[in-house]
C-alpha positions, 0 to 999 in steps of 0.5 A: 791143248793147253795155252801157252804161258805168256812171260811176265814183261808181256802181260798187263793188267788192264782195269775196266769198269766196275772193277773188272780186270783182264789181262792183255799181252802183246800177242793179241794185236797180231792176233786182232789183225789176222781175225779181223781180216778174215772178217770176223765181227768184234764179238767174235773176235772177243769170243775167239781171244776167250775175253770179254767183249767189253775188254777188247772195246776197251783194248780198241779205245785205249791202246793204238796197237790193238785200234790199228790191228782192228782197223786194218784187219777190217780194211783188208777185209772189206776191201777184198768184199768190195773187189769181189762186188764190184766183180760181180757188178761189171761181170768177169770171166773165169778161167781153170785147167781141168784133167781129163781123161778117157782111153782111144780106140785101143782102149789105152788110157790118156789124160790131158789138161783142158783149158776152161772157160766160163763167163759171169754177166753183170748183175744188175742187182750188185751194181744197183747196190753198188752205185747207190753207195758210191754215188748216192746222189745220183742213184737213190731211191728217193721217191718225190710226188710219185717219181722216184730219183733214180728214176729223174737221174736216169732220164738226165742220164739219157738226155746226156747220151742223146747230146753225146751219141748219134741215133745209130749208136744210142740203138747199139747201146738199147739193143746191148742193154736189152740183150744183156738184161734178156740173158740176167733174167733168163729170156733167152734173146732178148727184143729189139724194140 
């Protein structure tokens, strides 16, 4: 497929280091935005635009429209990943409709739409990743004298929970936690200890 030749007023020669030049046109910023919001890296975007990586870096540094396109596109993709990670850490329900076909006792065909639902339980690895990045002062894995900071913070949280919850509420919280962990690890039923 032939490329559309840019109009002369859209073209700007951008000098780069060591005397290398490349062509920039005003359609680049929207294309950079579109590619960044799909999650492409700077190297991948340079390849998709058929320009050198150094040229793209120079444009992002020197041109406000390109810098804005890169930052906004990247933010959209990163925010989508953040939402997906949060859903995985918290657990979620997925609902969809499915068409089911069959036949009755007289052999007449029928179809109907059935609503389906699947529950995805919380993922502890995603939850820990989320917490370690969002609250590093409470959840980082720094070991001091054989005791991890995460363990210390969990113990602090346990003491705070004991101050707020009654003994019966604490037992209920523990049984829910054990059941959830058991389900996530594929252990049927779990045990209440």
